[in-house]
N, C-alpha and C positions, 0 to 999 in steps of 0.2 A: 194904123188908121184897125178899126173893129169894124169888122163886115158885121150887114147887118143881122144873118143868123145865128151868129157868136155869141152878140147885143142881146138877139132872144132870145138864147139855150141861157145867156146869164144870169138875165132878166126874170125870168117868165115864175120860177121855182120862187124866186121870191116874191114877186108878188103875188105869185096860186096865196099865197101859203095863210088858210083864216086866222092860226093862232097869234099868229105878229100881226097888229093890224099899219104897225110904221114898216114895213116890207118895200111895202113901194119908191120907198126914200132912199132904205141900203138898197134898194139895183139902183136904186140913181148915182146913188154915192159911189157904189162900184161899178157901173160904167166906166163915169167920170173920172174913175180914179187906173183906168184901163188906160181908156183915151191920153188921160196924164202922166201916162209913165210910157205911154208911145209914143210921144211925143206930137201928139196924132191935133185939128185946127178944128177939124170932119163935127164942132155941134147940132149941126142938121140932127144926119142921120143918128145921134147918139139921142135927142128930141124926138125923129120918126117912133125910136123903136120905144123909144118908152113907151108911148100913145100904143106902141103896137098895142102893145103884154096887155093892157089898160081893157083894151078889149075882152 
C-alpha cells in the first residue's frame, strides 16, 4: 500500500515539471508500478492522489 502522502511526494515533482508535458503520465506509471511491486489493490487511493497533484 502507498500512503496518500507518499503518492503525492512521488507524483508532485513529476507533474509540476514544465519541461516535460508527459510528466503526469510518468507519475501515474511510477505510482502504478510501486503499487504493483507492493502487491496492493488500492487503485482508489492511486486515482485520488493523481487528481490531488493536478490541482
